[in-house]
N, C-alpha and C positions, 0 to 999 in steps of 0.2 A: 504494500500500500504506500502510495506517495503522499506525503503531507503537503499542505498548502505552501509551506515555506520551500520545500524541495521542488514542488511544481513551479513555483515562481522563479526560482533560480534556473531551473532547467529551461523554462520559457525564455528567460533573458539570454542564456547561452545560445539557444536555438536562433533567436532573433539576430544576435550579433553575428553568428556564423553565416546565416542565410543572407544577411545584408552585405557581407564581404564576398561571399561565394554563392550568388543566386542561381547559377545553372552550370551544367556540365557534370561530368563524373568527378565527384569530390571525395577525398580521402581524409578521414578524421581519426586521430589516435587518442586513446585514453590510457595514460601511463600512471603507474603507481605501484607500490610494493605489495599491497594486500589484494590477492587475486579475487577473493569473494566480493569485497567492496567494489573493486574496479569493475567486475562483471555486472554487478547490480547497478552501478551508476551508469554504465554504458547501455544496459538494457532500458533503463528509465529514460535516458536521453534519446535513445532510438524511438521509444514510444511517443515522446513529445514531438520529435521530428516528424514521425508518421502522422500524428494528429494534426500537424500543420500542413500536411499534404505531400511531404517528401517520401520518396521510395527509399527505404533503408535496407542495406545488406549488413548483417551483423556477423562479426567473426572475433574469435579470440586468437591471439598470436600463438603459433606453435612453439613449444619449448624444445630445447635441445641441450646437449651436453656442453656445447661451446657456442659462443655468440655467433661465430661465422656460420655454423649450421642453422642456427635460429634465423639469421638474416636470409639465408638462401631459401629456407623452408617458407618463411613469411612471403617472400617475393613469389615463389613458385606456386604455393598453395592458396594464397589469399589475394595479393596485390595484382599479379599479372592476369589471373582469370577475370577479376573485376574490371580491370582496364580494357580487356578484350571483349567485354560484354557477356561473358559466360555465366555470370551470377545474377544478372539483371538486364533485361532488354531496354529499360528506361535509360535514355541518354543523360538524364539529370539525377541519377541515383547517387546516394551517399553511402560510402563504405565506412562503417564505424567499427574500429578494431580496438580491443582492449588487450593490454599486455604490459609486462615489465620491460624496461629498457627500450621502449619504442622511440624515445627521443634522444637516443645516443647519436653522435655526429654521423655515423654511417647510415642511419635510417632517417634522420631528420628531414632530408629532402623529399621523402616520399609523400609526406602529409601536407595537405592544404591548411589544415587547422588542427590544433591539439589541445588537450586538457591534461594538466598534471594534477593528480590527487595527492594532497598532503596526508600525513598520518603515519609516516615511517617512524620507527622508534627514535626517540630523542637521543642525541649524543651530547653528553655533558662536557663542557670545556673544563680544563684543569684549573683555570682561573675564573673569577667571577665574570659574569657577562651573559648568563642565561643559556638556554638550549639552542642547538643548531639542528635544523631538520633538513634531511636530504630531500631536495625537491627535484622532480624531473627537469631535465635541461631545456630551458627556453620554451615553455609551452605558450600557446596563444592565450590561455586562461589557466589560472590556478584556483583550485577548489579545495577547501578543507571540509572533508566529509566524515570526519571522525565521529560526528553525531549525524547519522544518515537522515534523521527526521528534520534536522536544521542545518543543512550544508550552507556554506557561505563562500563567497568569492573573496579571494585574497589578492591584493594588489601589491606585488613585491618589486616596485620600481626601484631602480638603483641609480637614480640621477643625482 
């Protein structure tokens, strides 16, 4: 069940994405450490995109023993078939993929848009200064969904 707060945030993310990428085959990554939360968030976003009229193809990134195997498997089993039209005939479909490490430099260029989910275990600094959280690299949007009923957008500008 999606709460009103979660639905509102998902709607905002959908609207932002669609305003930037209104048509064509579009690829979106959902990156984060917790597989269950990541999949739940991607499924919910997919539902909101579909409710807004988009055709959504959902996938979870394949896992592998080594990152190179995972990258090759992702391209061969998910990205290339979508781009070729094998998973949807709609020329304006959205491929929504959840997985860990999707925003690494080797894969970053695949995605039109991305969401990084926060919630990785905190790492304490040896000196005072507070926790540091590992965030996915350079996502289009950052979401803290540690409370799934009340997710919130995080703006981590470094200007």
